KOLGU-4560 file (N, C-alpha, C; in nm, 3 decimals, padded with zeros to 5 digits):
<recs>
<n_xx: -00.490 n_yy: 01.852 n_zz: -00.527 ca_xx: -00.572 ca_yy: 01.896 ca_zz: -00.451 c_xx: -00.634 c_yy: 01.788 c_zz: -00.410 mol: A seq: 1 type: MET>
<n_xx: -00.700 n_yy: 01.760 n_zz: -00.485 ca_xx: -00.810 ca_yy: 01.667 ca_zz: -00.484 c_xx: -00.754 c_yy: 01.577 c_zz: -00.390 mol: A seq: 2 type: ILE>
<n_xx: -00.702 n_yy: 01.483 n_zz: -00.389 ca_xx: -00.658 ca_yy: 01.382 ca_zz: -00.331 c_xx: -00.608 c_yy: 01.394 c_zz: -00.176 mol: A seq: 3 type: PRO>
<n_xx: -00.545 n_yy: 01.509 n_zz: -00.138 ca_xx: -00.514 ca_yy: 01.552 ca_zz: -00.015 c_xx: -00.667 c_yy: 01.573 c_zz: 00.079 mol: A seq: 4 type: ILE>
<n_xx: -00.763 n_yy: 01.650 n_zz: 00.012 ca_xx: -00.912 ca_yy: 01.672 ca_zz: 00.041 c_xx: -00.998 c_yy: 01.542 c_zz: 00.081 mol: A seq: 5 type: ILE>
<n_xx: -00.947 n_yy: 01.437 n_zz: -00.048 ca_xx: -01.039 ca_yy: 01.323 ca_zz: 00.010 c_xx: -00.937 c_yy: 01.260 c_zz: 00.114 mol: A seq: 6 type: GLY>
<n_xx: -00.813 n_yy: 01.245 n_zz: 00.122 ca_xx: -00.768 ca_yy: 01.191 ca_zz: 00.258 c_xx: -00.782 c_yy: 01.273 c_zz: 00.362 mol: A seq: 7 type: LEU>
<n_xx: -00.791 n_yy: 01.386 n_zz: 00.383 ca_xx: -00.803 ca_yy: 01.466 ca_zz: 00.495 c_xx: -00.987 c_yy: 01.459 c_zz: 00.550 mol: A seq: 8 type: LEU>
<n_xx: -01.078 n_yy: 01.428 n_zz: 00.438 ca_xx: -01.248 ca_yy: 01.372 ca_zz: 00.464 c_xx: -01.212 c_yy: 01.204 c_zz: 00.497 mol: A seq: 9 type: ILE>
<n_xx: -01.132 n_yy: 01.126 n_zz: 00.466 ca_xx: -01.174 ca_yy: 01.016 ca_zz: 00.506 c_xx: -01.077 c_yy: 00.980 c_zz: 00.626 mol: A seq: 10 type: GLY>
<n_xx: -00.995 n_yy: 01.071 n_zz: 00.679 ca_xx: -00.917 ca_yy: 01.045 ca_zz: 00.790 c_xx: -01.074 c_yy: 01.099 c_zz: 00.896 mol: A seq: 11 type: LEU>
<n_xx: -01.089 n_yy: 01.211 n_zz: 00.864 ca_xx: -01.217 ca_yy: 01.277 ca_zz: 00.946 c_xx: -01.362 c_yy: 01.159 c_zz: 00.965 mol: A seq: 12 type: ALA>
<n_xx: -01.372 n_yy: 01.121 n_zz: 00.867 ca_xx: -01.482 ca_yy: 01.014 ca_zz: 00.883 c_xx: -01.425 c_yy: 00.886 c_zz: 00.977 mol: A seq: 13 type: ILE>
<n_xx: -01.290 n_yy: 00.862 n_zz: 00.949 ca_xx: -01.264 ca_yy: 00.736 ca_zz: 00.991 c_xx: -01.259 c_yy: 00.753 c_zz: 01.169 mol: A seq: 14 type: GLY>
<n_xx: -01.218 n_yy: 00.899 n_zz: 01.213 ca_xx: -01.201 ca_yy: 00.942 ca_zz: 01.360 c_xx: -01.332 c_yy: 00.959 c_zz: 01.400 mol: A seq: 15 type: LEU>
<n_xx: -01.430 n_yy: 01.012 n_zz: 01.329 ca_xx: -01.571 ca_yy: 01.015 ca_zz: 01.404 c_xx: -01.655 c_yy: 00.872 c_zz: 01.426 mol: A seq: 16 type: VAL>
<n_xx: -01.605 n_yy: 00.819 n_zz: 01.279 ca_xx: -01.700 ca_yy: 00.672 ca_zz: 01.304 c_xx: -01.649 c_yy: 00.549 c_zz: 01.382 mol: A seq: 17 type: LEU>
<n_xx: -01.500 n_yy: 00.540 n_zz: 01.408 ca_xx: -01.434 ca_yy: 00.469 ca_zz: 01.495 c_xx: -01.492 c_yy: 00.341 c_zz: 01.449 mol: A seq: 18 type: ASP>
<n_xx: -01.434 n_yy: 00.308 n_zz: 01.292 ca_xx: -01.510 ca_yy: 00.131 ca_zz: 01.260 c_xx: -01.401 c_yy: 00.027 c_zz: 01.314 mol: A seq: 19 type: PRO>
<n_xx: -01.479 n_yy: -00.070 n_zz: 01.336 ca_xx: -01.394 ca_yy: -00.169 ca_zz: 01.350 c_xx: -01.358 c_yy: -00.298 c_zz: 01.256 mol: A seq: 20 type: SER>
<n_xx: -01.244 n_yy: -00.360 n_zz: 01.248 ca_xx: -01.219 ca_yy: -00.427 ca_zz: 01.181 c_xx: -01.252 c_yy: -00.568 c_zz: 01.222 mol: A seq: 21 type: VAL>
<n_xx: -01.309 n_yy: -00.675 n_zz: 01.107 ca_xx: -01.373 ca_yy: -00.812 ca_zz: 01.184 c_xx: -01.255 c_yy: -00.876 c_zz: 01.209 mol: A seq: 22 type: PRO>
<n_xx: -01.264 n_yy: -00.977 n_zz: 01.326 ca_xx: -01.166 ca_yy: -01.065 ca_zz: 01.371 c_xx: -01.099 c_yy: -01.114 c_zz: 01.255 mol: A seq: 23 type: ILE>
<n_xx: -01.156 n_yy: -01.190 n_zz: 01.156 ca_xx: -01.130 ca_yy: -01.282 ca_zz: 01.026 c_xx: -01.050 c_yy: -01.141 c_zz: 00.935 mol: A seq: 24 type: TRP>
<n_xx: -01.044 n_yy: -01.036 n_zz: 00.945 ca_xx: -00.969 ca_yy: -00.972 ca_zz: 00.843 c_xx: -00.863 c_yy: -00.878 c_zz: 00.910 mol: A seq: 25 type: MET>
<n_xx: -00.868 n_yy: -00.922 n_zz: 01.027 ca_xx: -00.717 ca_yy: -00.864 ca_zz: 01.080 c_xx: -00.580 c_yy: -00.891 c_zz: 01.061 mol: A seq: 26 type: GLN>
<n_xx: -00.581 n_yy: -00.993 n_zz: 01.017 ca_xx: -00.432 ca_yy: -01.051 ca_zz: 00.973 c_xx: -00.402 c_yy: -01.004 c_zz: 00.806 mol: A seq: 27 type: PRO>
<n_xx: -00.535 n_yy: -00.964 n_zz: 00.734 ca_xx: -00.496 ca_yy: -00.887 ca_zz: 00.596 c_xx: -00.489 c_yy: -00.776 c_zz: 00.584 mol: A seq: 28 type: TYR>
<n_xx: -00.537 n_yy: -00.677 n_zz: 00.685 ca_xx: -00.556 ca_yy: -00.539 ca_zz: 00.702 c_xx: -00.413 c_yy: -00.481 c_zz: 00.688 mol: A seq: 29 type: LEU>
<n_xx: -00.325 n_yy: -00.488 n_zz: 00.772 ca_xx: -00.177 ca_yy: -00.468 ca_zz: 00.770 c_xx: -00.123 c_yy: -00.450 c_zz: 00.644 mol: A seq: 30 type: PRO>
<n_xx: -00.137 n_yy: -00.617 n_zz: 00.563 ca_xx: -00.062 ca_yy: -00.637 ca_zz: 00.450 c_xx: -00.143 c_yy: -00.575 c_zz: 00.344 mol: A seq: 31 type: ILE>
<n_xx: -00.248 n_yy: -00.530 n_zz: 00.381 ca_xx: -00.305 ca_yy: -00.438 ca_zz: 00.242 c_xx: -00.270 c_yy: -00.324 c_zz: 00.243 mol: A seq: 32 type: ALA>
<n_xx: -00.240 n_yy: -00.278 n_zz: 00.363 ca_xx: -00.196 ca_yy: -00.116 ca_zz: 00.409 c_xx: -00.073 c_yy: -00.112 c_zz: 00.320 mol: A seq: 33 type: VAL>
<n_xx: 00.010 n_yy: -00.188 n_zz: 00.339 ca_xx: 00.122 ca_yy: -00.193 ca_zz: 00.313 c_xx: 00.133 c_yy: -00.171 c_zz: 00.150 mol: A seq: 34 type: ILE>
<n_xx: 00.100 n_yy: -00.286 n_zz: 00.084 ca_xx: 00.075 ca_yy: -00.297 ca_zz: -00.059 c_xx: 00.021 c_yy: -00.173 c_zz: -00.093 mol: A seq: 35 type: ALA>
<n_xx: -00.104 n_yy: -00.116 n_zz: -00.026 ca_xx: -00.157 ca_yy: 00.008 ca_zz: -00.088 c_xx: -00.039 c_yy: 00.141 c_zz: -00.111 mol: A seq: 36 type: ALA>
<n_xx: 00.028 n_yy: 00.129 n_zz: 00.012 ca_xx: 00.130 ca_yy: 00.256 ca_zz: 00.053 c_xx: 00.219 c_yy: 00.210 c_zz: -00.057 mol: A seq: 37 type: LEU>
<n_xx: 00.252 n_yy: 00.078 n_zz: -00.116 ca_xx: 00.365 ca_yy: 00.086 ca_zz: -00.213 c_xx: 00.313 c_yy: 00.144 c_zz: -00.343 mol: A seq: 38 type: ASP>
<n_xx: 00.195 n_yy: 00.136 n_zz: -00.370 ca_xx: 00.141 ca_yy: 00.198 ca_zz: -00.523 c_xx: 00.126 c_yy: 00.334 c_zz: -00.503 mol: A seq: 39 type: ALA>
<n_xx: 00.102 n_yy: 00.395 n_zz: -00.389 ca_xx: 00.094 ca_yy: 00.537 ca_zz: -00.341 c_xx: 00.235 c_yy: 00.620 c_zz: -00.374 mol: A seq: 40 type: VAL>
<n_xx: 00.331 n_yy: 00.559 n_zz: -00.290 ca_xx: 00.476 ca_yy: 00.589 ca_zz: -00.352 c_xx: 00.520 c_yy: 00.555 c_zz: -00.486 mol: A seq: 41 type: PHE>
<n_xx: 00.484 n_yy: 00.432 n_zz: -00.556 ca_xx: 00.495 ca_yy: 00.443 ca_zz: -00.696 c_xx: 00.454 c_yy: 00.559 c_zz: -00.783 mol: A seq: 42 type: GLY>
<n_xx: 00.314 n_yy: 00.624 n_zz: -00.744 ca_xx: 00.237 ca_yy: 00.680 ca_zz: -00.807 c_xx: 00.315 c_yy: 00.790 c_zz: -00.819 mol: A seq: 43 type: ALA>
<n_xx: 00.387 n_yy: 00.830 n_zz: -00.648 ca_xx: 00.435 ca_yy: 00.973 ca_zz: -00.668 c_xx: 00.549 c_yy: 00.960 c_zz: -00.719 mol: A seq: 44 type: VAL>
<n_xx: 00.639 n_yy: 00.850 n_zz: -00.730 ca_xx: 00.727 ca_yy: 00.863 ca_zz: -00.830 c_xx: 00.711 c_yy: 00.871 c_zz: -00.935 mol: A seq: 45 type: ARG>
<n_xx: 00.587 n_yy: 00.791 n_zz: -01.013 ca_xx: 00.591 ca_yy: 00.834 ca_zz: -01.148 c_xx: 00.568 c_yy: 00.973 c_zz: -01.205 mol: A seq: 46 type: ALA>
<n_xx: 00.435 n_yy: 01.024 n_zz: -01.118 ca_xx: 00.454 ca_yy: 01.173 ca_zz: -01.117 c_xx: 00.570 c_yy: 01.260 c_zz: -01.138 mol: A seq: 47 type: VAL>
<n_xx: 00.701 n_yy: 01.276 n_zz: -01.059 ca_xx: 00.795 ca_yy: 01.284 ca_zz: -01.068 c_xx: 00.884 c_yy: 01.268 c_zz: -01.173 mol: A seq: 48 type: LEU>
<n_xx: 00.842 n_yy: 01.125 n_zz: -01.223 ca_xx: 00.925 ca_yy: 01.111 ca_zz: -01.347 c_xx: 00.875 c_yy: 01.140 c_zz: -01.483 mol: A seq: 49 type: ASP>
<n_xx: 00.751 n_yy: 01.178 n_zz: -01.457 ca_xx: 00.648 ca_yy: 01.262 ca_zz: -01.599 c_xx: 00.597 c_yy: 01.128 c_zz: -01.655 mol: A seq: 50 type: GLY>
<n_xx: 00.598 n_yy: 01.012 n_zz: -01.577 ca_xx: 00.525 ca_yy: 00.907 ca_zz: -01.679 c_xx: 00.405 c_yy: 00.835 c_zz: -01.593 mol: A seq: 51 type: ILE>
<n_xx: 00.319 n_yy: 00.947 n_zz: -01.497 ca_xx: 00.207 ca_yy: 00.872 ca_zz: -01.453 c_xx: 00.086 c_yy: 00.833 c_zz: -01.529 mol: A seq: 52 type: PHE>
<n_xx: 00.016 n_yy: 00.728 n_zz: -01.531 ca_xx: -00.077 ca_yy: 00.698 ca_zz: -01.556 c_xx: -00.192 c_yy: 00.664 c_zz: -01.487 mol: A seq: 53 type: ASP>
<n_xx: -00.338 n_yy: 00.731 n_zz: -01.466 ca_xx: -00.406 ca_yy: 00.687 ca_zz: -01.367 c_xx: -00.477 c_yy: 00.572 c_zz: -01.386 mol: A seq: 54 type: ASP>
<n_xx: -00.455 n_yy: 00.518 n_zz: -01.475 ca_xx: -00.498 ca_yy: 00.318 ca_zz: -01.518 c_xx: -00.418 c_yy: 00.249 c_zz: -01.461 mol: A seq: 55 type: LYS>
<n_xx: -00.274 n_yy: 00.291 n_zz: -01.462 ca_xx: -00.164 ca_yy: 00.177 ca_zz: -01.406 c_xx: -00.180 c_yy: 00.207 c_zz: -01.258 mol: A seq: 56 type: VAL>
<n_xx: -00.214 n_yy: 00.294 n_zz: -01.228 ca_xx: -00.222 ca_yy: 00.330 ca_zz: -01.086 c_xx: -00.302 c_yy: 00.252 c_zz: -01.015 mol: A seq: 57 type: PHE>
<n_xx: -00.436 n_yy: 00.232 n_zz: -01.070 ca_xx: -00.552 ca_yy: 00.192 ca_zz: -01.013 c_xx: -00.527 c_yy: 00.038 c_zz: -01.016 mol: A seq: 58 type: VAL>
<n_xx: -00.472 n_yy: -00.018 n_zz: -01.149 ca_xx: -00.442 ca_yy: -00.147 ca_zz: -01.137 c_xx: -00.371 c_yy: -00.195 c_zz: -01.052 mol: A seq: 59 type: ILE>
<n_xx: -00.234 n_yy: -00.095 n_zz: -01.048 ca_xx: -00.136 ca_yy: -00.128 ca_zz: -00.961 c_xx: -00.179 c_yy: -00.145 c_zz: -00.812 mol: A seq: 60 type: SER>
<n_xx: -00.265 n_yy: -00.066 n_zz: -00.760 ca_xx: -00.336 ca_yy: -00.053 ca_zz: -00.639 c_xx: -00.375 c_yy: -00.147 c_zz: -00.599 mol: A seq: 61 type: PHE>
<n_xx: -00.505 n_yy: -00.193 n_zz: -00.668 ca_xx: -00.564 ca_yy: -00.314 ca_zz: -00.653 c_xx: -00.501 c_yy: -00.448 c_zz: -00.658 mol: A seq: 62 type: LEU>
<n_xx: -00.442 n_yy: -00.461 n_zz: -00.784 ca_xx: -00.358 ca_yy: -00.586 ca_zz: -00.797 c_xx: -00.247 c_yy: -00.606 c_zz: -00.683 mol: A seq: 63 type: SER>
<n_xx: -00.155 n_yy: -00.506 n_zz: -00.608 ca_xx: -00.107 ca_yy: -00.542 ca_zz: -00.527 c_xx: -00.189 c_yy: -00.570 c_zz: -00.384 mol: A seq: 64 type: ASN>
<n_xx: -00.312 n_yy: -00.516 n_zz: -00.349 ca_xx: -00.378 ca_yy: -00.539 ca_zz: -00.259 c_xx: -00.441 c_yy: -00.697 c_zz: -00.220 mol: A seq: 65 type: VAL>
<n_xx: -00.464 n_yy: -00.728 n_zz: -00.390 ca_xx: -00.539 ca_yy: -00.853 ca_zz: -00.412 c_xx: -00.420 c_yy: -00.937 c_zz: -00.382 mol: A seq: 66 type: VAL>
<n_xx: -00.293 n_yy: -00.948 n_zz: -00.434 ca_xx: -00.187 ca_yy: -01.044 ca_zz: -00.430 c_xx: -00.142 c_yy: -01.034 c_zz: -00.319 mol: A seq: 67 type: VAL>
<n_xx: -00.136 n_yy: -00.934 n_zz: -00.219 ca_xx: -00.065 ca_yy: -00.935 ca_zz: -00.085 c_xx: -00.166 c_yy: -01.021 c_zz: 00.005 mol: A seq: 68 type: ALA>
<n_xx: -00.297 n_yy: -01.009 n_zz: -00.036 ca_xx: -00.401 ca_yy: -01.040 ca_zz: 00.065 c_xx: -00.438 c_yy: -01.219 c_zz: 00.024 mol: A seq: 69 type: ALA>
<n_xx: -00.387 n_yy: -01.247 n_zz: -00.091 ca_xx: -00.394 ca_yy: -01.373 ca_zz: -00.131 c_xx: -00.290 c_yy: -01.446 c_zz: -00.094 mol: A seq: 70 type: PHE>
<n_xx: -00.162 n_yy: -01.390 n_zz: -00.076 ca_xx: -00.033 ca_yy: -01.465 ca_zz: -00.021 c_xx: -00.060 c_yy: -01.477 c_zz: 00.116 mol: A seq: 71 type: ILE>
<n_xx: -00.132 n_yy: -01.410 n_zz: 00.206 ca_xx: -00.133 ca_yy: -01.428 ca_zz: 00.363 c_xx: -00.225 c_yy: -01.521 c_zz: 00.361 mol: A seq: 72 type: VAL>
<n_xx: -00.341 n_yy: -01.571 n_zz: 00.282 ca_xx: -00.471 ca_yy: -01.621 ca_zz: 00.270 c_xx: -00.400 c_yy: -01.771 c_zz: 00.260 mol: A seq: 73 type: PHE>
<n_xx: -00.313 n_yy: -01.797 n_zz: 00.162 ca_xx: -00.254 ca_yy: -01.910 ca_zz: 00.155 c_xx: -00.181 c_yy: -01.972 c_zz: 00.271 mol: A seq: 74 type: ILE>
<n_xx: -00.058 n_yy: -01.850 n_zz: 00.324 ca_xx: -00.014 ca_yy: -01.862 ca_zz: 00.424 c_xx: -00.104 c_yy: -01.893 c_zz: 00.561 mol: A seq: 75 type: GLY>
<n_xx: -00.190 n_yy: -01.873 n_zz: 00.586 ca_xx: -00.295 ca_yy: -01.908 ca_zz: 00.670 c_xx: -00.340 c_yy: -02.066 c_zz: 00.634 mol: A seq: 76 type: ASP>
<n_xx: -00.392 n_yy: -02.047 n_zz: 00.535 ca_xx: -00.425 ca_yy: -02.229 ca_zz: 00.528 c_xx: -00.326 c_yy: -02.338 c_zz: 00.528 mol: A seq: 77 type: GLN>
<n_xx: -00.233 n_yy: -02.317 n_zz: 00.481 ca_xx: -00.103 ca_yy: -02.371 ca_zz: 00.496 c_xx: -00.040 c_yy: -02.345 c_zz: 00.682 mol: A seq: 78 type: LEU>
<n_xx: -00.071 n_yy: -02.293 n_zz: 00.721 ca_xx: -00.028 ca_yy: -02.301 ca_zz: 00.879 c_xx: 00.084 c_yy: -02.186 c_zz: 00.907 mol: A seq: 79 type: GLY>
<n_xx: 00.132 n_yy: -02.174 n_zz: 00.821 ca_xx: 00.269 ca_yy: -02.063 ca_zz: 00.806 c_xx: 00.254 c_yy: -01.898 c_zz: 00.780 mol: A seq: 80 type: VAL>
<n_xx: 00.122 n_yy: -01.867 n_zz: 00.772 ca_xx: 00.052 ca_yy: -01.698 ca_zz: 00.784 c_xx: 00.166 c_yy: -01.649 c_zz: 00.816 mol: A seq: 81 type: GLY>
<n_xx: 00.264 n_yy: -01.605 n_zz: 00.928 ca_xx: 00.322 ca_yy: -01.527 ca_zz: 00.960 c_xx: 00.449 c_yy: -01.526 c_zz: 00.891 mol: A seq: 82 type: SER>
<n_xx: 00.485 n_yy: -01.636 n_zz: 00.857 ca_xx: 00.614 ca_yy: -01.616 ca_zz: 00.771 c_xx: 00.593 c_yy: -01.574 c_zz: 00.624 mol: A seq: 83 type: GLN>
<n_xx: 00.493 n_yy: -01.603 n_zz: 00.599 ca_xx: 00.441 ca_yy: -01.544 ca_zz: 00.422 c_xx: 00.408 c_yy: -01.391 c_zz: 00.431 mol: A seq: 84 type: LEU>
<n_xx: 00.365 n_yy: -01.376 n_zz: 00.590 ca_xx: 00.333 ca_yy: -01.230 ca_zz: 00.612 c_xx: 00.444 c_yy: -01.132 c_zz: 00.613 mol: A seq: 85 type: SER>
<n_xx: 00.564 n_yy: -01.168 n_zz: 00.667 ca_xx: 00.662 ca_yy: -01.105 ca_zz: 00.687 c_xx: 00.740 c_yy: -01.109 c_zz: 00.552 mol: A seq: 86 type: THR>
<n_xx: 00.699 n_yy: -01.216 n_zz: 00.452 ca_xx: 00.792 ca_yy: -01.212 ca_zz: 00.327 c_xx: 00.720 c_yy: -01.094 c_zz: 00.272 mol: A seq: 87 type: GLY>
<n_xx: 00.590 n_yy: -01.080 n_zz: 00.243 ca_xx: 00.467 ca_yy: -00.983 ca_zz: 00.203 c_xx: 00.548 c_yy: -00.858 c_zz: 00.238 mol: A seq: 88 type: VAL>
<n_xx: 00.574 n_yy: -00.857 n_zz: 00.363 ca_xx: 00.589 ca_yy: -00.685 ca_zz: 00.401 c_xx: 00.737 c_yy: -00.651 c_zz: 00.375 mol: A seq: 89 type: VAL>
<n_xx: 00.850 n_yy: -00.746 n_zz: 00.409 ca_xx: 01.010 ca_yy: -00.717 ca_zz: 00.338 c_xx: 00.987 c_yy: -00.684 c_zz: 00.197 mol: A seq: 90 type: VAL>
<n_xx: 00.922 n_yy: -00.737 n_zz: 00.104 ca_xx: 00.930 ca_yy: -00.705 ca_zz: -00.034 c_xx: 00.856 c_yy: -00.578 c_zz: -00.047 mol: A seq: 91 type: VAL>
<n_xx: 00.743 n_yy: -00.534 n_zz: 00.005 ca_xx: 00.723 ca_yy: -00.423 ca_zz: -00.050 c_xx: 00.769 c_yy: -00.307 c_zz: 00.068 mol: A seq: 92 type: PHE>
<n_xx: 00.809 n_yy: -00.372 n_zz: 00.190 ca_xx: 00.906 ca_yy: -00.254 ca_zz: 00.224 c_xx: 01.029 c_yy: -00.212 c_zz: 00.137 mol: A seq: 93 type: GLY>
<n_xx: 01.078 n_yy: -00.298 n_zz: 00.052 ca_xx: 01.218 ca_yy: -00.263 ca_zz: -00.009 c_xx: 01.149 c_yy: -00.165 c_zz: -00.134 mol: A seq: 94 type: VAL>
<n_xx: 01.077 n_yy: -00.220 n_zz: -00.182 ca_xx: 00.999 ca_yy: -00.130 ca_zz: -00.297 c_xx: 00.954 c_yy: 00.012 c_zz: -00.254 mol: A seq: 95 type: ARG>
<n_xx: 00.865 n_yy: 00.026 n_zz: -00.139 ca_xx: 00.867 ca_yy: 00.146 ca_zz: -00.067 c_xx: 00.981 c_yy: 00.219 c_zz: -00.022 mol: A seq: 96 type: ILE>
<n_xx: 01.078 n_yy: 00.175 n_zz: 00.020 ca_xx: 01.191 ca_yy: 00.229 ca_zz: 00.030 c_xx: 01.299 c_yy: 00.313 c_zz: -00.084 mol: A seq: 97 type: PHE>
<n_xx: 01.271 n_yy: 00.211 n_zz: -00.177 ca_xx: 01.331 ca_yy: 00.259 ca_zz: -00.320 c_xx: 01.258 c_yy: 00.344 c_zz: -00.387 mol: A seq: 98 type: SER>
<n_xx: 01.122 n_yy: 00.327 n_zz: -00.381 ca_xx: 01.062 ca_yy: 00.441 ca_zz: -00.419 c_xx: 01.049 c_yy: 00.585 c_zz: -00.340 mol: A seq: 99 type: ASN>
<n_xx: 01.084 n_yy: 00.581 n_zz: -00.211 ca_xx: 01.124 ca_yy: 00.716 ca_zz: -00.132 c_xx: 01.237 c_yy: 00.770 c_zz: -00.140 mol: A seq: 100 type: VAL>
<n_xx: 01.358 n_yy: 00.675 n_zz: -00.166 ca_xx: 01.490 ca_yy: 00.739 ca_zz: -00.224 c_xx: 01.492 c_yy: 00.784 c_zz: -00.360 mol: A seq: 101 type: ALA>
<n_xx: 01.411 n_yy: 00.733 n_zz: -00.471 ca_xx: 01.379 ca_yy: 00.810 ca_zz: -00.588 c_xx: 01.324 c_yy: 00.936 c_zz: -00.582 mol: A seq: 102 type: SER>
<n_xx: 01.236 n_yy: 00.929 n_zz: -00.532 ca_xx: 01.159 ca_yy: 01.062 ca_zz: -00.484 c_xx: 01.240 c_yy: 01.186 c_zz: -00.394 mol: A seq: 103 type: ILE>
<n_xx: 01.309 n_yy: 01.147 n_zz: -00.317 ca_xx: 01.422 ca_yy: 01.220 ca_zz: -00.254 c_xx: 01.531 c_yy: 01.267 c_zz: -00.355 mol: A seq: 104 type: ARG>
<n_xx: 01.563 n_yy: 01.198 n_zz: -00.444 ca_xx: 01.669 ca_yy: 01.214 ca_zz: -00.504 c_xx: 01.585 c_yy: 01.343 c_zz: -00.622 mol: A seq: 105 type: ARG>
<n_xx: 01.464 n_yy: 01.325 n_zz: -00.664 ca_xx: 01.390 ca_yy: 01.411 ca_zz: -00.755 c_xx: 01.365 c_yy: 01.533 c_zz: -00.682 mol: A seq: 106 type: HIS>
<n_xx: 01.337 n_yy: 01.563 n_zz: -00.519 ca_xx: 01.298 ca_yy: 01.646 ca_zz: -00.463 c_xx: 01.446 c_yy: 01.747 c_zz: -00.440 mol: A seq: 107 type: LEU>
<n_xx: 01.529 n_yy: 01.664 n_zz: -00.385 ca_xx: 01.661 ca_yy: 01.747 ca_zz: -00.336 c_xx: 01.801 c_yy: 01.719 c_zz: -00.411 mol: A seq: 108 type: PHE>
<n_xx: 01.790 n_yy: 01.663 n_zz: -00.509 ca_xx: 01.878 ca_yy: 01.632 ca_zz: -00.586 c_xx: 01.989 c_yy: 01.575 c_zz: -00.545 mol: A seq: 109 type: HIS>
<n_xx: 01.966 n_yy: 01.465 n_zz: -00.424 ca_xx: 02.037 ca_yy: 01.431 ca_zz: -00.376 c_xx: 02.100 c_yy: 01.266 c_zz: -00.341 mol: A seq: 110 type: ALA>
</recs>
């Protein structure tokens, strides 16, 4: 219940304050969101499997975001930022869909 309340409070604050993203951070934000979603869906899957550990979740969440942002940064420095960004999105997308499929199997037994 606490995560849902935190999510709702965060959404309300975001809608009221309408924060803007600095130009230098704009290429990294979508990748960070995808990486964070991967960690969240992995946590939901772990809860359903009965193996959730909050330390593992926090480390996974932070490391996913940092590594994804680092890969995009390296791509920008090499001049191939969009190609590496696409690669990161594909990898995390596959992981997200895999976790969602596992969650679906747990919930619907299908």
